[in-house]
N, C-alpha and C positions, 0 to 999 in steps of 0.2 A: 352642430358638432363641436363648435368652439365653447358653447355654454356647457355642454355635457363634459367636455374636457376639464373645464374649470371645476365642476362639481366633483369629478373623480379626483382631481388634484387636492381639493379640500379634504376629502375623506382620507386620502393617503397621508396627508399632513397630520390629521387627527390621530391616526394610528401611530405615526412616527413619534409624535409628541408625548405619547403615553407609554413608550417602550419601557420605562423604568417605574411604571405606575402599578406595582403589585401584580397580583394574579389576574391576567387578562383572559377573557373568553368571548368568542364570537358565536352567537346563536343565529341561525338562519333557517327560514322556511321559504323555499324558492320554487316558484312555478315554472321557471325557465332554467336553462343550464347555467350554473353559477360562474361568475367571473374566474374563479380559481381554475376552472376547466375549459375556459374559452380564450383567455388572454394569450396563452402560448401559441394560439392558432389565429393567424391574421384574418382569414376569410370568415371564420366563425365569429370572431370579435365584431366584424363589420356587418354580418348578416342581420343581427338584431337591430342595429342602428339603421340599416337600409330599410328594413320592414317598417320601423317607426316613421322614417321620413316619407316613405312611399305612401303609407296610410294617411299621414297628416296632410301632405301636399296634394295628394290625389292626382299626380301626373302619370297618366297611363304609359307614357313612353320612357319613364325614368328607369334606367337600367342599373344593375348591380355595379357595372363598370363605370358608371357615371359618378359614383361616390367620390367626393372630394374630402380627403382626410387631412386635418390640420397637421402641420409639421411636427408638433410636439405630442401628438395623440398617443403614439406607440410608447414613447418615453414615460408618459404619465400612467398609462395602463400597466406597464412593467413595474413602475414604482409601487402601484397599488398591490400588485401581485407579491412583490418582495415584502411589503409590510405585512400582508396577510400571513405569509410564511413565518413571520416572526412572532405571531400570536400563539401562545403555548397550547391553547385549548379551543377546539372547534366542535360545534354541534350543528349538523346540517341535515335538514329534512328536505327531500326532493320529491316532486310529483312523479308517479310511475309513468306518466305519459311524456316526460321531458324530452326524450329522444325522438319519439314518434311525432311529436308536434313540430320539431325542427325538420324532420323528413317531409312532413306535409307542406311546410313553408317552402322548402327547396323545390319540391315538386310543383307547387302552385306557380312560383316565379319562373320556373323552367318552362312550364306549359304556356305561360304568357310571353315566352321568348324574351324575358328580362334577365335571365341567367343563361349563360352559354353552356355548351356541353363540357368544355374544359373547366369552367367554374364549378359546374355541378360535380365533376369528378374530384376536383380539389376539395370541395366541401365534404364530400363523402369520406375521403381519406382523413381529413382533419377530424371529422365526427367520430370515426373509428378510433383514431389516436386518443381523442378526448375520453371516449368510453373506456379504453384501456387504462387511462390515468385514474378514472373513478374506481375501476375494478381493483387496481393496485392499492389504492387507499383503503378500500373495504377489506382487503386481505391482510394488510399490515397494521391498519389503525394509525398510520403516520402520514402526515402531509409534509414532505421534505424530510429533513433530518431532525428537527426539534419540535414540530407541532403535532399534537395528537388530534385526531379527528374521528368522530363517531357519525356515521351516515345512516339515516333512516329513510325508508320508503313509505311515503304517506299512503294510507289506505283510503283516504278521502281526497277528492280533487282540491288542489290549492288554487283559489281564485286569484290571489295576488301574492306578492313576495314581501316578506318582512325580515329585517336584520336588526339584531340587538347586540351592541358592543358594550362590554362591562369591564371596568378596572376598579382599583381602590378609589372610592370617593368620586368616581366618574362613570357616566354612562351616556350612550348616544343610541338612537335608533333611526332606522331608515325604512322607507316604504316606496316601492316602485309603483308609479301611477300607470293608468291604462295607456298613456301615450309614451311610456318608456322613460320618463324623467324620474329623478330620485328626490324624494322629500326627506329632509333631515329634521329630526326632533331631538331637543335636549331637555325638554320639560320632564321632570321625574315621573309625573303621573302617566304621561304618554309612553315613556320608556318602559315603565312597569307593566302597562297594558300589553305592549308588544312582547315583552319577556314572558309574561304569563300565557299569552296566546301561543307562542312558539313551544313553550314547555307543555302546554295542554295538548298540542298536536302530537307529542311523543306518545301519548296514550292510544292514538289512532294510527300509529305507524309501526313498521317492522324494522328493527335494528339489523343491518346486514354487515356491520363491521366486526370482523373476527368472531362471527356467530352466524347461525342459520345458514350453514354452508350450502345445503341443497337449494334453499330459496335464492341465495346469492348467485349460484351457478345458473339456475333456471332464468333469473332475471337478466343477467348479462348475455346469456345465449339468445334469449328472445330479442333483446335490444340490437344485437349484432345482425340478426336476421332482418329486423326492421330497417336498419341502416343500409344493408346490402340491397334493398329494393330500390334505392335511389336511381341506379342505372338500369333498372328493368324497364 
């Protein structure tokens, strides 16, 4: 958790240091629920880290409540969120199974008695609130007051997550590994590959921001029904 906190802090500092660096854009193709929609919710933020630690350590009795969070973790995550809200332009591609995969994780750990009934209820409420946040962005095309965001639903499964950040004479890219860590790249050839990959995925995705109203309504209705199954 401490190493992860340091990596998040480094990314937040990169974004902060480029605030005055021309037109900035953040492109993302994410197979899990993006930070922008989990950081405001404490349990959702920790769930992904809990899953990573549980799978890596292989301790069958490690409970969600056993998570030890570094004292500065929330501060660093909130700083990352703040810096992302300052980026003028966002392009986000998400997997259609994003919310259902989280529901399956919650159900798995609950059935293993590693998540309590109260924790499961809290996660459900946070997931519904996060879903509403995503829906609001798709309706307005705005992330906060100043940032524009276009959200796409991928029509193909996203096997991993890629992020590409670009400003004048500067670019960086990130890739989430199978164990949840974040790899950072600043070599132009790798950054260009990630940028091209994300842009190419747009051709196999459906734009739901301020367009495709019926598709957008159907998607969020379906996701809410999926999330509501958590307590069934």
